[in-house]
One Martini backbone bead per residue (centre of mass of N, CA, C, O) as a GRO file, in nm:
protein
  126
    1MET     BB    1   0.817  -4.851  -0.820
    2ALA     BB    2   0.649  -4.594  -0.891
    3ALA     BB    3   0.590  -4.509  -0.597
    4THR     BB    4   0.886  -4.463  -0.515
    5PHE     BB    5   0.951  -4.248  -0.727
    6LEU     BB    6   0.732  -4.042  -0.635
    7LYS     BB    7   0.839  -4.008  -0.347
    8LEU     BB    8   1.119  -3.906  -0.428
    9LEU     BB    9   1.023  -3.665  -0.594
   10LEU     BB   10   0.869  -3.527  -0.362
   11PHE     BB   11   1.107  -3.500  -0.167
   12LEU     BB   12   1.289  -3.329  -0.355
   13GLY     BB   13   1.092  -3.093  -0.390
   14MET     BB   14   1.075  -3.017  -0.088
   15ALA     BB   15   1.378  -2.972  -0.044
   16LEU     BB   16   1.411  -2.748  -0.255
   17GLY     BB   17   1.201  -2.554  -0.130
   18ALA     BB   18   1.350  -2.524   0.147
   19LEU     BB   19   1.622  -2.407   0.030
   20THR     BB   20   1.495  -2.146  -0.123
   21GLY     BB   21   1.251  -2.047  -0.007
   22CYS     BB   22   0.974  -1.775   0.038
   23ASP     BB   23   1.113  -1.507  -0.017
   24PRO     BB   24   1.051  -1.239  -0.184
   25ALA     BB   25   1.110  -0.985  -0.376
   26LEU     BB   26   1.153  -0.648  -0.306
   27ARG     BB   27   0.940  -0.420  -0.481
   28MET     BB   28   0.957  -0.114  -0.686
   29VAL     BB   29   0.714   0.017  -0.911
   30PHE     BB   30   0.742   0.243  -1.178
   31GLN     BB   31   0.465   0.415  -1.346
   32ASN     BB   32   0.422   0.579  -1.658
   33HIS     BB   33   0.102   0.748  -1.761
   34THR     BB   34   0.208   0.966  -1.921
   35SER     BB   35   0.317   1.190  -2.199
   36GLN     BB   36   0.574   1.239  -2.013
   37PRO     BB   37   0.849   1.287  -1.864
   38ILE     BB   38   0.996   1.172  -1.552
   39ARG     BB   39   1.164   1.300  -1.270
   40LEU     BB   40   1.347   1.107  -1.031
   41THR     BB   41   1.431   1.220  -0.703
   42THR     BB   42   1.660   1.098  -0.458
   43VAL     BB   43   1.705   1.185  -0.115
   44TYR     BB   44   1.977   1.122   0.101
   45ALA     BB   45   2.020   1.154   0.463
   46ARG     BB   46   2.327   1.113   0.554
   47PRO     BB   47   2.568   1.106   0.759
   48ALA     BB   48   2.797   1.335   0.623
   49ARG     BB   49   2.633   1.216   0.336
   50PRO     BB   50   2.476   1.320   0.096
   51ASP     BB   51   2.240   1.181  -0.148
   52THR     BB   52   2.176   1.142  -0.510
   53ALA     BB   53   1.907   1.019  -0.721
   54GLU     BB   54   1.854   0.988  -1.079
   55GLN     BB   55   1.553   0.949  -1.292
   56GLN     BB   56   1.413   0.852  -1.604
   57LEU     BB   57   1.064   0.845  -1.705
   58LEU     BB   58   0.928   0.706  -1.967
   59PRO     BB   59   0.683   0.708  -2.199
   60PRO     BB   60   0.565   0.437  -2.157
   61GLY     BB   61   0.661   0.307  -1.830
   62GLN     BB   62   0.912   0.120  -1.635
   63THR     BB   63   1.055   0.070  -1.305
   64THR     BB   64   1.285  -0.119  -1.091
   65HIS     BB   65   1.321  -0.177  -0.738
   66TYR     BB   66   1.543  -0.342  -0.519
   67LEU     BB   67   1.504  -0.408  -0.137
   68GLY     BB   68   1.493  -0.724  -0.102
   69ILE     BB   69   1.291  -0.905   0.127
   70GLY     BB   70   0.941  -0.970   0.115
   71GLY     BB   71   0.684  -0.755   0.245
   72TRP     BB   72   0.454  -0.504   0.237
   73THR     BB   73   0.442  -0.281   0.507
   74ASP     BB   74   0.388  -0.023   0.710
   75THR     BB   75   0.646  -0.064   0.876
   76LEU     BB   76   0.845  -0.072   0.638
   77ILE     BB   77   0.787   0.209   0.530
   78HIS     BB   78   0.872   0.364   0.782
   79ARG     BB   79   1.162   0.255   0.796
   80LEU     BB   80   1.260   0.345   0.518
   81VAL     BB   81   1.217   0.650   0.556
   82ARG     BB   82   1.367   0.687   0.830
   83ARG     BB   83   1.649   0.560   0.767
   84HIS     BB   84   1.699   0.750   0.495
   85GLU     BB   85   1.566   1.020   0.482
   86ARG     BB   86   1.369   1.074   0.248
   87ARG     BB   87   1.336   1.236  -0.079
   88TRP     BB   88   1.098   1.325  -0.321
   89GLU     BB   89   1.114   1.413  -0.678
   90LEU     BB   90   0.855   1.498  -0.907
   91ALA     BB   91   0.920   1.580  -1.254
   92ARG     BB   92   0.766   1.797  -1.486
   93ALA     BB   93   0.650   2.008  -1.692
   94GLY     BB   94   0.602   2.264  -1.457
   95ASP     BB   95   0.614   2.016  -1.232
   96THR     BB   96   0.647   1.963  -0.868
   97LEU     BB   97   0.690   1.687  -0.639
   98ARG     BB   98   0.721   1.683  -0.282
   99LEU     BB   99   0.845   1.415  -0.068
  100GLU     BB  100   0.831   1.377   0.296
  101GLY     BB  101   0.801   1.179   0.536
  102PRO     BB  102   0.472   1.158   0.603
  103ALA     BB  103   0.398   1.202   0.300
  104LEU     BB  104   0.554   0.956   0.190
  105VAL     BB  105   0.415   0.743   0.359
  106ALA     BB  106   0.126   0.799   0.259
  107PHE     BB  107   0.182   0.750  -0.039
  108LEU     BB  108   0.286   0.449  -0.011
  109ARG     BB  109   0.027   0.336   0.135
  110ARG     BB  110  -0.161   0.390  -0.132
  111CYS     BB  111  -0.015   0.183  -0.274
  112PRO     BB  112  -0.020  -0.094  -0.439
  113ARG     BB  113  -0.019  -0.444  -0.347
  114LYS     BB  114   0.157  -0.713  -0.500
  115GLY     BB  115   0.172  -1.037  -0.513
  116PHE     BB  116   0.366  -1.233  -0.347
  117ALA     BB  117   0.335  -1.122  -0.033
  118LYS     BB  118   0.329  -0.825  -0.116
  119SER     BB  119   0.621  -0.751  -0.290
  120THR     BB  120   0.469  -0.523  -0.464
  121LEU     BB  121   0.512  -0.177  -0.530
  122VAL     BB  122   0.288   0.048  -0.692
  123VAL     BB  123   0.386   0.344  -0.876
  124ASP     BB  124   0.157   0.564  -0.997
  125LEU     BB  125   0.200   0.794  -1.267
  126ARG     BB  126  -0.039   1.076  -1.365
   0.00000   0.00000   0.00000
């Protein structure tokens, strides 16, 4: 009787795991390690409608952006930058860093990838 119950429990666990899938949430985590706030401005160049998103990163702290499911690969980073034609501006008191195109791709490729299936890209701002 106990062996049958364990088999049923194992079968149900495997069925539940198959139904939920194994693709983790694709996250980009921004961590502010400086002693001052950083303003992150993302410029999207969409056809006929440019758009800008701005966010304040307070020290010390972090914010997370969810971008779908899967893991971070170099190909995904290239597609993400190319598809949205993004430009980032990181500004703090008296200093602004602008990244776009190949420079943004190179910057993101240097960021550590962590978590299950490398699904978290950590952007450390120092």
